[in-house]
N, C-alpha and C positions, 0 to 999 in steps of 0.2 A: 807322275806316279798313278797307277791305276790299281784299284782294288776291286775284287770281284765279290759278289754276294751270292752265297749258296741259296738256292730257291727253297731249301728246306724239305725237299722230297726225299724221303728215305726209301731206299730200294734194297731188295735182297738179291743175292746172286741168281741169275737166270730169270728174273722177273720181267725183263724186257723194257723197264723204265729207264729213261736217261735223265741225268741231272744236268741242267744247264746253269751256267754261272752268268750273273748279270754284271756288266761293267757300268759304273756310274761316272759321268764326266760333268764337272761343274765349271761354269764360267761366270765372270762378272766384269763388265766393261772390257771385253776381249782379253781378259786375263784368265788363264787356266788355273783353277784352284784345285790343289790335291784333295782327294777324298780323305777326310780325317778318319774314316772308319765305317765299316758296313753297319755298325750298330747305331749310327746317327741318321735320323730322318733328314730329309732335305731342309726342313725348317731348323733343325738343330745345327746343320752345317752352316746355315745363315748366321746363327748365334755365335758359332766358333769364329767366323771371320768378321763379325761386326766391330771388334776392337781395332782390327787392322784396316778395314774398309767401312767407315761409319755409314756411308750411303747405302750399303747392302741391307741395313736393317729395315728400310722402307721400300726396298726393291720388290718388284713383282716376280714371282717364280714361274717360269715357263718350263714345261716338261715335254720332251720330244723323244719318241722311240726311234732311234736311228736304224736299228735292226732288231732281230729277235734276242740279241744278247747285250745291247748297249742302250742305255738311257742317258740323254743329255739334259742336264738341268742348267738353265740360264737365268741368272738373276738380272732383271732388267731394271735399271735405275728409274725411279719415279720422276716424271717431268712435272714441274710445277713452277709457279711464279713466286718470286720473293716480294715481300711488301706487306 
C-alpha cells in the first residue's frame, strides 16, 4: 500500500505551479511496512509498529530520496551485545 502526501502548495488556475505528491516507503528487516497515514511522522510510524516489531523502537532511521517523488525510510535494527 502506498500513500501519497500532498506537498501543501496551493495553486490557482493558470498560475503555472505544479503540485507534486510524495510517496513514502517504510521497511524494517527487509519487511515492507504499509504507511499508516500521511499525518504520521516517521518517528510516529515507528511507534505504530513497535508493538508488532519490538526491535523497531531502538532502530536507527535512515532516510533516502529515491527520486523527486519517493522517500524511502528504513528502520535499521541496532546492533549490540548482550550481557
